[in-house]
PyMOL Python script that loads the backbone (N, CA, C, O; Angstrom):
from pymol import cmd

cmd.read_pdbstr("""\
ATOM      1  N   MET A   1      16.157  -1.112 -19.794  1.00  0.00           N
ATOM      2  CA  MET A   1      15.169  -0.796 -18.783  1.00  0.00           C
ATOM      3  C   MET A   1      14.181  -1.950 -18.699  1.00  0.00           C
ATOM      4  O   MET A   1      13.635  -2.392 -19.710  1.00  0.00           O
ATOM      5  N   ALA A   2      13.959  -2.428 -17.486  1.00  0.00           N
ATOM      6  CA  ALA A   2      13.035  -3.534 -17.268  1.00  0.00           C
ATOM      7  C   ALA A   2      11.602  -3.025 -17.146  1.00  0.00           C
ATOM      8  O   ALA A   2      11.353  -1.912 -16.684  1.00  0.00           O
ATOM      9  N   ALA A   3      10.681  -3.861 -17.568  1.00  0.00           N
ATOM     10  CA  ALA A   3       9.257  -3.529 -17.449  1.00  0.00           C
ATOM     11  C   ALA A   3       8.596  -4.543 -16.543  1.00  0.00           C
ATOM     12  O   ALA A   3       9.066  -5.675 -16.423  1.00  0.00           O
ATOM     13  N   GLY A   4       7.521  -4.152 -15.911  1.00  0.00           N
ATOM     14  CA  GLY A   4       6.783  -5.070 -15.062  1.00  0.00           C
ATOM     15  C   GLY A   4       7.128  -4.891 -13.602  1.00  0.00           C
ATOM     16  O   GLY A   4       7.934  -4.037 -13.233  1.00  0.00           O
ATOM     17  N   LEU A   5       6.503  -5.710 -12.778  1.00  0.00           N
ATOM     18  CA  LEU A   5       6.672  -5.647 -11.337  1.00  0.00           C
ATOM     19  C   LEU A   5       7.850  -6.514 -10.925  1.00  0.00           C
ATOM     20  O   LEU A   5       7.980  -7.647 -11.388  1.00  0.00           O
ATOM     21  N   ASP A   6       8.697  -5.995 -10.070  1.00  0.00           N
ATOM     22  CA  ASP A   6       9.855  -6.737  -9.567  1.00  0.00           C
ATOM     23  C   ASP A   6       9.374  -7.991  -8.837  1.00  0.00           C
ATOM     24  O   ASP A   6       8.529  -7.885  -7.948  1.00  0.00           O
ATOM     25  N   PRO A   7       9.886  -9.175  -9.183  1.00  0.00           N
ATOM     26  CA  PRO A   7       9.438 -10.390  -8.504  1.00  0.00           C
ATOM     27  C   PRO A   7       9.816 -10.420  -7.021  1.00  0.00           C
ATOM     28  O   PRO A   7       9.262 -11.218  -6.264  1.00  0.00           O
ATOM     29  N   GLY A   8      10.744  -9.568  -6.597  1.00  0.00           N
ATOM     30  CA  GLY A   8      11.130  -9.502  -5.192  1.00  0.00           C
ATOM     31  C   GLY A   8      10.333  -8.474  -4.409  1.00  0.00           C
ATOM     32  O   GLY A   8      10.758  -8.053  -3.334  1.00  0.00           O
ATOM     33  N   VAL A   9       9.187  -8.065  -4.930  1.00  0.00           N
ATOM     34  CA  VAL A   9       8.361  -7.038  -4.307  1.00  0.00           C
ATOM     35  C   VAL A   9       7.907  -7.470  -2.905  1.00  0.00           C
ATOM     36  O   VAL A   9       7.650  -8.647  -2.655  1.00  0.00           O
ATOM     37  N   ASN A  10       7.816  -6.490  -2.001  1.00  0.00           N
ATOM     38  CA  ASN A  10       7.271  -6.755  -0.675  1.00  0.00           C
ATOM     39  C   ASN A  10       5.751  -6.679  -0.790  1.00  0.00           C
ATOM     40  O   ASN A  10       5.226  -5.599  -1.062  1.00  0.00           O
ATOM     41  N   PRO A  11       5.020  -7.784  -0.594  1.00  0.00           N
ATOM     42  CA  PRO A  11       3.569  -7.783  -0.792  1.00  0.00           C
ATOM     43  C   PRO A  11       2.827  -6.820   0.125  1.00  0.00           C
ATOM     44  O   PRO A  11       1.719  -6.395  -0.203  1.00  0.00           O
ATOM     45  N   ARG A  12       3.405  -6.470   1.252  1.00  0.00           N
ATOM     46  CA  ARG A  12       2.746  -5.526   2.164  1.00  0.00           C
ATOM     47  C   ARG A  12       2.725  -4.107   1.600  1.00  0.00           C
ATOM     48  O   ARG A  12       1.949  -3.268   2.058  1.00  0.00           O
ATOM     49  N   LEU A  13       3.569  -3.839   0.615  1.00  0.00           N
ATOM     50  CA  LEU A  13       3.650  -2.501   0.038  1.00  0.00           C
ATOM     51  C   LEU A  13       2.940  -2.387  -1.312  1.00  0.00           C
ATOM     52  O   LEU A  13       3.058  -1.367  -1.990  1.00  0.00           O
ATOM     53  N   LEU A  14       2.208  -3.423  -1.701  1.00  0.00           N
ATOM     54  CA  LEU A  14       1.515  -3.372  -2.984  1.00  0.00           C
ATOM     55  C   LEU A  14       0.353  -2.382  -2.938  1.00  0.00           C
ATOM     56  O   LEU A  14      -0.404  -2.328  -1.969  1.00  0.00           O
ATOM     57  N   GLN A  15       0.233  -1.605  -4.007  1.00  0.00           N
ATOM     58  CA  GLN A  15      -0.856  -0.650  -4.152  1.00  0.00           C
ATOM     59  C   GLN A  15      -1.433  -0.806  -5.550  1.00  0.00           C
ATOM     60  O   GLN A  15      -0.692  -1.006  -6.513  1.00  0.00           O
ATOM     61  N   LEU A  16      -2.746  -0.717  -5.660  1.00  0.00           N
ATOM     62  CA  LEU A  16      -3.452  -0.857  -6.931  1.00  0.00           C
ATOM     63  C   LEU A  16      -4.181   0.455  -7.223  1.00  0.00           C
ATOM     64  O   LEU A  16      -4.862   1.005  -6.357  1.00  0.00           O
ATOM     65  N   PHE A  17      -4.029   0.949  -8.458  1.00  0.00           N
ATOM     66  CA  PHE A  17      -4.632   2.227  -8.831  1.00  0.00           C
ATOM     67  C   PHE A  17      -5.515   2.082 -10.064  1.00  0.00           C
ATOM     68  O   PHE A  17      -5.230   1.293 -10.966  1.00  0.00           O
ATOM     69  N   LEU A  18      -6.579   2.854 -10.083  1.00  0.00           N
ATOM     70  CA  LEU A  18      -7.473   2.967 -11.228  1.00  0.00           C
ATOM     71  C   LEU A  18      -7.827   4.441 -11.370  1.00  0.00           C
ATOM     72  O   LEU A  18      -8.331   5.054 -10.429  1.00  0.00           O
ATOM     73  N   ASP A  19      -7.571   5.003 -12.523  1.00  0.00           N
ATOM     74  CA  ASP A  19      -7.873   6.417 -12.784  1.00  0.00           C
ATOM     75  C   ASP A  19      -7.276   7.335 -11.718  1.00  0.00           C
ATOM     76  O   ASP A  19      -7.889   8.333 -11.337  1.00  0.00           O
ATOM     77  N   GLY A  20      -6.076   6.994 -11.238  1.00  0.00           N
ATOM     78  CA  GLY A  20      -5.377   7.830 -10.268  1.00  0.00           C
ATOM     79  C   GLY A  20      -5.832   7.669  -8.829  1.00  0.00           C
ATOM     80  O   GLY A  20      -5.310   8.344  -7.942  1.00  0.00           O
ATOM     81  N   GLU A  21      -6.796   6.788  -8.577  1.00  0.00           N
ATOM     82  CA  GLU A  21      -7.309   6.561  -7.225  1.00  0.00           C
ATOM     83  C   GLU A  21      -6.876   5.180  -6.748  1.00  0.00           C
ATOM     84  O   GLU A  21      -7.008   4.196  -7.475  1.00  0.00           O
ATOM     85  N   GLU A  22      -6.356   5.111  -5.513  1.00  0.00           N
ATOM     86  CA  GLU A  22      -5.957   3.824  -4.975  1.00  0.00           C
ATOM     87  C   GLU A  22      -7.184   2.963  -4.706  1.00  0.00           C
ATOM     88  O   GLU A  22      -8.181   3.439  -4.164  1.00  0.00           O
ATOM     89  N   GLN A  23      -7.103   1.692  -5.089  1.00  0.00           N
ATOM     90  CA  GLN A  23      -8.198   0.739  -4.933  1.00  0.00           C
ATOM     91  C   GLN A  23      -7.866  -0.235  -3.810  1.00  0.00           C
ATOM     92  O   GLN A  23      -6.703  -0.597  -3.634  1.00  0.00           O
ATOM     93  N   PRO A  24      -8.874  -0.668  -3.044  1.00  0.00           N
ATOM     94  CA  PRO A  24      -8.615  -1.651  -1.991  1.00  0.00           C
ATOM     95  C   PRO A  24      -8.303  -3.026  -2.582  1.00  0.00           C
ATOM     96  O   PRO A  24      -8.897  -3.441  -3.578  1.00  0.00           O
ATOM     97  N   ILE A  25      -7.366  -3.716  -1.951  1.00  0.00           N
ATOM     98  CA  ILE A  25      -6.982  -5.062  -2.382  1.00  0.00           C
ATOM     99  C   ILE A  25      -6.876  -5.967  -1.162  1.00  0.00           C
ATOM    100  O   ILE A  25      -6.780  -5.501  -0.027  1.00  0.00           O
ATOM    101  N   ILE A  26      -6.896  -7.253  -1.417  1.00  0.00           N
ATOM    102  CA  ILE A  26      -6.594  -8.259  -0.403  1.00  0.00           C
ATOM    103  C   ILE A  26      -5.334  -8.969  -0.866  1.00  0.00           C
ATOM    104  O   ILE A  26      -5.273  -9.467  -1.990  1.00  0.00           O
ATOM    105  N   VAL A  27      -4.333  -9.017  -0.005  1.00  0.00           N
ATOM    106  CA  VAL A  27      -3.103  -9.755  -0.294  1.00  0.00           C
ATOM    107  C   VAL A  27      -3.132 -11.004   0.568  1.00  0.00           C
ATOM    108  O   VAL A  27      -3.116 -10.916   1.796  1.00  0.00           O
ATOM    109  N   ARG A  28      -3.174 -12.154  -0.063  1.00  0.00           N
ATOM    110  CA  ARG A  28      -3.186 -13.430   0.656  1.00  0.00           C
ATOM    111  C   ARG A  28      -1.779 -14.001   0.642  1.00  0.00           C
ATOM    112  O   ARG A  28      -1.172 -14.175  -0.415  1.00  0.00           O
ATOM    113  N   GLY A  29      -1.270 -14.289   1.836  1.00  0.00           N
ATOM    114  CA  GLY A  29       0.097 -14.777   1.966  1.00  0.00           C
ATOM    115  C   GLY A  29       1.046 -13.596   2.088  1.00  0.00           C
ATOM    116  O   GLY A  29       0.635 -12.486   2.424  1.00  0.00           O
ATOM    117  N   GLY A  30       2.299 -13.844   1.817  1.00  0.00           N
ATOM    118  CA  GLY A  30       3.283 -12.777   1.867  1.00  0.00           C
ATOM    119  C   GLY A  30       3.685 -12.374   3.266  1.00  0.00           C
ATOM    120  O   GLY A  30       4.311 -11.329   3.442  1.00  0.00           O
ATOM    121  N   SER A  31       3.345 -13.170   4.271  1.00  0.00           N
ATOM    122  CA  SER A  31       3.687 -12.816   5.644  1.00  0.00           C
ATOM    123  C   SER A  31       5.196 -12.820   5.880  1.00  0.00           C
ATOM    124  O   SER A  31       5.675 -12.264   6.868  1.00  0.00           O
ATOM    125  N   ASP A  32       5.941 -13.447   4.971  1.00  0.00           N
ATOM    126  CA  ASP A  32       7.402 -13.463   5.069  1.00  0.00           C
ATOM    127  C   ASP A  32       8.029 -12.315   4.279  1.00  0.00           C
ATOM    128  O   ASP A  32       9.232 -12.322   4.016  1.00  0.00           O
ATOM    129  N   ASP A  33       7.210 -11.328   3.900  1.00  0.00           N
ATOM    130  CA  ASP A  33       7.643 -10.155   3.117  1.00  0.00           C
ATOM    131  C   ASP A  33       8.162 -10.523   1.727  1.00  0.00           C
ATOM    132  O   ASP A  33       8.907  -9.760   1.113  1.00  0.00           O
ATOM    133  N   GLN A  34       7.762 -11.693   1.240  1.00  0.00           N
ATOM    134  CA  GLN A  34       8.094 -12.113  -0.119  1.00  0.00           C
ATOM    135  C   GLN A  34       6.812 -12.617  -0.768  1.00  0.00           C
ATOM    136  O   GLN A  34       5.945 -13.183  -0.103  1.00  0.00           O
ATOM    137  N   PHE A  35       6.706 -12.404  -2.069  1.00  0.00           N
ATOM    138  CA  PHE A  35       5.531 -12.840  -2.803  1.00  0.00           C
ATOM    139  C   PHE A  35       5.869 -14.155  -3.491  1.00  0.00           C
ATOM    140  O   PHE A  35       6.582 -14.180  -4.494  1.00  0.00           O
ATOM    141  N   GLY A  36       5.346 -15.251  -2.937  1.00  0.00           N
ATOM    142  CA  GLY A  36       5.671 -16.573  -3.435  1.00  0.00           C
ATOM    143  C   GLY A  36       4.595 -17.136  -4.349  1.00  0.00           C
ATOM    144  O   GLY A  36       3.570 -16.492  -4.573  1.00  0.00           O
ATOM    145  N   PRO A  37       4.822 -18.344  -4.883  1.00  0.00           N
ATOM    146  CA  PRO A  37       3.892 -18.955  -5.836  1.00  0.00           C
ATOM    147  C   PRO A  37       2.521 -19.288  -5.239  1.00  0.00           C
ATOM    148  O   PRO A  37       1.554 -19.426  -5.988  1.00  0.00           O
ATOM    149  N   GLN A  38       2.413 -19.418  -3.930  1.00  0.00           N
ATOM    150  CA  GLN A  38       1.122 -19.715  -3.295  1.00  0.00           C
ATOM    151  C   GLN A  38       0.384 -18.450  -2.857  1.00  0.00           C
ATOM    152  O   GLN A  38      -0.753 -18.534  -2.394  1.00  0.00           O
ATOM    153  N   ASP A  39       1.009 -17.286  -2.994  1.00  0.00           N
ATOM    154  CA  ASP A  39       0.410 -16.018  -2.578  1.00  0.00           C
ATOM    155  C   ASP A  39      -0.458 -15.457  -3.707  1.00  0.00           C
ATOM    156  O   ASP A  39      -0.278 -15.817  -4.870  1.00  0.00           O
ATOM    157  N   SER A  40      -1.396 -14.579  -3.360  1.00  0.00           N
ATOM    158  CA  SER A  40      -2.285 -14.015  -4.378  1.00  0.00           C
ATOM    159  C   SER A  40      -2.757 -12.617  -3.984  1.00  0.00           C
ATOM    160  O   SER A  40      -2.608 -12.179  -2.843  1.00  0.00           O
ATOM    161  N   ILE A  41      -3.330 -11.938  -4.972  1.00  0.00           N
ATOM    162  CA  ILE A  41      -3.922 -10.614  -4.790  1.00  0.00           C
ATOM    163  C   ILE A  41      -5.362 -10.702  -5.273  1.00  0.00           C
ATOM    164  O   ILE A  41      -5.634 -11.280  -6.324  1.00  0.00           O
ATOM    165  N   GLU A  42      -6.277 -10.133  -4.512  1.00  0.00           N
ATOM    166  CA  GLU A  42      -7.683 -10.084  -4.923  1.00  0.00           C
ATOM    167  C   GLU A  42      -8.149  -8.639  -4.906  1.00  0.00           C
ATOM    168  O   GLU A  42      -7.773  -7.858  -4.032  1.00  0.00           O
ATOM    169  N   PHE A  43      -8.973  -8.298  -5.887  1.00  0.00           N
ATOM    170  CA  PHE A  43      -9.588  -6.980  -5.909  1.00  0.00           C
ATOM    171  C   PHE A  43     -10.880  -7.057  -6.694  1.00  0.00           C
ATOM    172  O   PHE A  43     -11.090  -7.975  -7.486  1.00  0.00           O
ATOM    173  N   TYR A  44     -11.747  -6.075  -6.462  1.00  0.00           N
ATOM    174  CA  TYR A  44     -13.017  -6.003  -7.160  1.00  0.00           C
ATOM    175  C   TYR A  44     -12.838  -5.076  -8.352  1.00  0.00           C
ATOM    176  O   TYR A  44     -12.708  -3.863  -8.188  1.00  0.00           O
ATOM    177  N   GLY A  45     -12.832  -5.640  -9.536  1.00  0.00           N
ATOM    178  CA  GLY A  45     -12.671  -4.846 -10.747  1.00  0.00           C
ATOM    179  C   GLY A  45     -14.027  -4.562 -11.380  1.00  0.00           C
ATOM    180  O   GLY A  45     -14.919  -5.410 -11.374  1.00  0.00           O
ATOM    181  N   THR A  46     -14.164  -3.380 -11.916  1.00  0.00           N
ATOM    182  CA  THR A  46     -15.409  -3.014 -12.590  1.00  0.00           C
ATOM    183  C   THR A  46     -15.151  -2.867 -14.084  1.00  0.00           C
ATOM    184  O   THR A  46     -14.097  -2.387 -14.502  1.00  0.00           O
ATOM    185  N   GLY A  47     -16.108  -3.279 -14.863  1.00  0.00           N
ATOM    186  CA  GLY A  47     -15.990  -3.181 -16.309  1.00  0.00           C
ATOM    187  C   GLY A  47     -16.255  -1.761 -16.802  1.00  0.00           C
ATOM    188  O   GLY A  47     -16.743  -0.904 -16.065  1.00  0.00           O
ATOM    189  N   LEU A  48     -15.930  -1.549 -18.027  1.00  0.00           N
ATOM    190  CA  LEU A  48     -16.142  -0.250 -18.656  1.00  0.00           C
ATOM    191  C   LEU A  48     -16.807  -0.515 -19.992  1.00  0.00           C
ATOM    192  O   LEU A  48     -16.304  -1.298 -20.797  1.00  0.00           O
ATOM    193  N   ASP A  49     -17.928   0.130 -20.229  1.00  0.00           N
ATOM    194  CA  ASP A  49     -18.647  -0.077 -21.479  1.00  0.00           C
ATOM    195  C   ASP A  49     -19.154   1.272 -21.985  1.00  0.00           C
ATOM    196  O   ASP A  49     -20.221   1.746 -21.594  1.00  0.00           O
ATOM    197  N   THR A  50     -18.366   1.866 -22.855  1.00  0.00           N
ATOM    198  CA  THR A  50     -18.753   3.145 -23.457  1.00  0.00           C
ATOM    199  C   THR A  50     -18.705   2.989 -24.970  1.00  0.00           C
ATOM    200  O   THR A  50     -18.174   1.994 -25.463  1.00  0.00           O
ATOM    201  N   PRO A  51     -19.237   3.932 -25.710  1.00  0.00           N
ATOM    202  CA  PRO A  51     -19.139   3.851 -27.175  1.00  0.00           C
ATOM    203  C   PRO A  51     -17.689   3.939 -27.678  1.00  0.00           C
ATOM    204  O   PRO A  51     -17.411   3.621 -28.835  1.00  0.00           O
ATOM    205  N   PHE A  52     -16.773   4.369 -26.806  1.00  0.00           N
ATOM    206  CA  PHE A  52     -15.398   4.594 -27.247  1.00  0.00           C
ATOM    207  C   PHE A  52     -14.441   3.470 -26.888  1.00  0.00           C
ATOM    208  O   PHE A  52     -13.480   3.231 -27.618  1.00  0.00           O
ATOM    209  N   THR A  53     -14.683   2.759 -25.760  1.00  0.00           N
ATOM    210  CA  THR A  53     -13.763   1.707 -25.333  1.00  0.00           C
ATOM    211  C   THR A  53     -14.449   0.747 -24.365  1.00  0.00           C
ATOM    212  O   THR A  53     -15.451   1.080 -23.733  1.00  0.00           O
ATOM    213  N   ASP A  54     -13.882  -0.448 -24.269  1.00  0.00           N
ATOM    214  CA  ASP A  54     -14.310  -1.391 -23.248  1.00  0.00           C
ATOM    215  C   ASP A  54     -13.104  -1.834 -22.423  1.00  0.00           C
ATOM    216  O   ASP A  54     -13.154  -2.846 -21.723  1.00  0.00           O
ATOM    217  N   THR A  55     -12.030  -1.070 -22.515  1.00  0.00           N
ATOM    218  CA  THR A  55     -10.776  -1.397 -21.844  1.00  0.00           C
ATOM    219  C   THR A  55     -10.596  -0.542 -20.598  1.00  0.00           C
ATOM    220  O   THR A  55     -10.796   0.672 -20.630  1.00  0.00           O
ATOM    221  N   ARG A  56     -10.222  -1.180 -19.517  1.00  0.00           N
ATOM    222  CA  ARG A  56      -9.944  -0.482 -18.261  1.00  0.00           C
ATOM    223  C   ARG A  56      -8.581  -0.950 -17.770  1.00  0.00           C
ATOM    224  O   ARG A  56      -8.294  -2.147 -17.776  1.00  0.00           O
ATOM    225  N   VAL A  57      -7.743  -0.015 -17.346  1.00  0.00           N
ATOM    226  CA  VAL A  57      -6.373  -0.348 -16.937  1.00  0.00           C
ATOM    227  C   VAL A  57      -6.213  -0.121 -15.445  1.00  0.00           C
ATOM    228  O   VAL A  57      -6.484   0.968 -14.938  1.00  0.00           O
ATOM    229  N   TYR A  58      -5.769  -1.160 -14.742  1.00  0.00           N
ATOM    230  CA  TYR A  58      -5.410  -1.085 -13.331  1.00  0.00           C
ATOM    231  C   TYR A  58      -3.885  -1.122 -13.254  1.00  0.00           C
ATOM    232  O   TYR A  58      -3.243  -1.872 -13.988  1.00  0.00           O
ATOM    233  N   TRP A  59      -3.311  -0.318 -12.372  1.00  0.00           N
ATOM    234  CA  TRP A  59      -1.859  -0.235 -12.210  1.00  0.00           C
ATOM    235  C   TRP A  59      -1.480  -0.789 -10.845  1.00  0.00           C
ATOM    236  O   TRP A  59      -1.934  -0.285  -9.818  1.00  0.00           O
ATOM    237  N   LEU A  60      -0.639  -1.836 -10.830  1.00  0.00           N
ATOM    238  CA  LEU A  60      -0.151  -2.441  -9.596  1.00  0.00           C
ATOM    239  C   LEU A  60       1.294  -2.013  -9.407  1.00  0.00           C
ATOM    240  O   LEU A  60       2.112  -2.151 -10.316  1.00  0.00           O
ATOM    241  N   MET A  61       1.608  -1.491  -8.220  1.00  0.00           N
ATOM    242  CA  MET A  61       2.965  -1.018  -7.971  1.00  0.00           C
ATOM    243  C   MET A  61       3.364  -1.278  -6.518  1.00  0.00           C
ATOM    244  O   MET A  61       2.519  -1.511  -5.654  1.00  0.00           O
ATOM    245  N   GLU A  62       4.658  -1.232  -6.278  1.00  0.00           N
ATOM    246  CA  GLU A  62       5.165  -1.301  -4.907  1.00  0.00           C
ATOM    247  C   GLU A  62       5.304   0.128  -4.409  1.00  0.00           C
ATOM    248  O   GLU A  62       6.069   0.912  -4.969  1.00  0.00           O
ATOM    249  N   GLY A  63       4.577   0.463  -3.372  1.00  0.00           N
ATOM    250  CA  GLY A  63       4.590   1.813  -2.832  1.00  0.00           C
ATOM    251  C   GLY A  63       5.614   1.972  -1.723  1.00  0.00           C
ATOM    252  O   GLY A  63       6.412   1.073  -1.457  1.00  0.00           O
ATOM    253  N   LEU A  64       5.578   3.116  -1.091  1.00  0.00           N
ATOM    254  CA  LEU A  64       6.471   3.411   0.022  1.00  0.00           C
ATOM    255  C   LEU A  64       5.810   3.128   1.369  1.00  0.00           C
ATOM    256  O   LEU A  64       6.460   3.191   2.413  1.00  0.00           O
ATOM    257  N   ARG A  65       4.519   2.817   1.339  1.00  0.00           N
ATOM    258  CA  ARG A  65       3.754   2.518   2.549  1.00  0.00           C
ATOM    259  C   ARG A  65       2.813   1.360   2.224  1.00  0.00           C
ATOM    260  O   ARG A  65       2.592   1.054   1.052  1.00  0.00           O
ATOM    261  N   PRO A  66       2.254   0.710   3.253  1.00  0.00           N
ATOM    262  CA  PRO A  66       1.292  -0.358   2.984  1.00  0.00           C
ATOM    263  C   PRO A  66       0.101   0.151   2.177  1.00  0.00           C
ATOM    264  O   PRO A  66      -0.353   1.282   2.352  1.00  0.00           O
ATOM    265  N   GLY A  67      -0.392  -0.707   1.292  1.00  0.00           N
ATOM    266  CA  GLY A  67      -1.510  -0.347   0.427  1.00  0.00           C
ATOM    267  C   GLY A  67      -2.845  -0.330   1.153  1.00  0.00           C
ATOM    268  O   GLY A  67      -2.936  -0.671   2.332  1.00  0.00           O
ATOM    269  N   ASN A  68      -3.872   0.073   0.427  1.00  0.00           N
ATOM    270  CA  ASN A  68      -5.236   0.176   0.916  1.00  0.00           C
ATOM    271  C   ASN A  68      -5.869  -1.215   0.859  1.00  0.00           C
ATOM    272  O   ASN A  68      -6.317  -1.653  -0.200  1.00  0.00           O
ATOM    273  N   GLU A  69      -5.905  -1.910   2.007  1.00  0.00           N
ATOM    274  CA  GLU A  69      -6.441  -3.270   2.028  1.00  0.00           C
ATOM    275  C   GLU A  69      -7.888  -3.272   2.497  1.00  0.00           C
ATOM    276  O   GLU A  69      -8.299  -2.439   3.305  1.00  0.00           O
ATOM    277  N   PHE A  70      -8.666  -4.245   1.961  1.00  0.00           N
ATOM    278  CA  PHE A  70     -10.015  -4.469   2.455  1.00  0.00           C
ATOM    279  C   PHE A  70      -9.934  -4.793   3.945  1.00  0.00           C
ATOM    280  O   PHE A  70      -9.003  -5.463   4.391  1.00  0.00           O
ATOM    281  N   GLN A  71     -10.898  -4.322   4.697  1.00  0.00           N
ATOM    282  CA  GLN A  71     -10.994  -4.693   6.116  1.00  0.00           C
ATOM    283  C   GLN A  71     -11.548  -6.107   6.182  1.00  0.00           C
ATOM    284  O   GLN A  71     -12.547  -6.418   5.533  1.00  0.00           O
ATOM    285  N   ARG A  72     -10.911  -6.950   6.953  1.00  0.00           N
ATOM    286  CA  ARG A  72     -11.344  -8.356   7.060  1.00  0.00           C
ATOM    287  C   ARG A  72     -12.171  -8.575   8.289  1.00  0.00           C
ATOM    288  O   ARG A  72     -12.620  -9.693   8.541  1.00  0.00           O
TER     289      ARG A  72
END
""", "prot")
cmd.dss("prot")
cmd.show_as("cartoon", "prot")
cmd.util.cbc("prot")
cmd.orient("prot")
């Protein structure tokens, strides 16, 4: 079983989740429906600082529909 994101992912279908809620992202490039070496993903991440942990996990996946993108 493979782990990680498929390198052949369609960038238009990328979705980012935090605590079960979809987060807005910006996908730069990928207009050819392929994620190449010059393409990138941007998002606003927030830190976590509690007495129990300072770790926050974001989940990036290829969805069945276009992801929640920032309005440009």
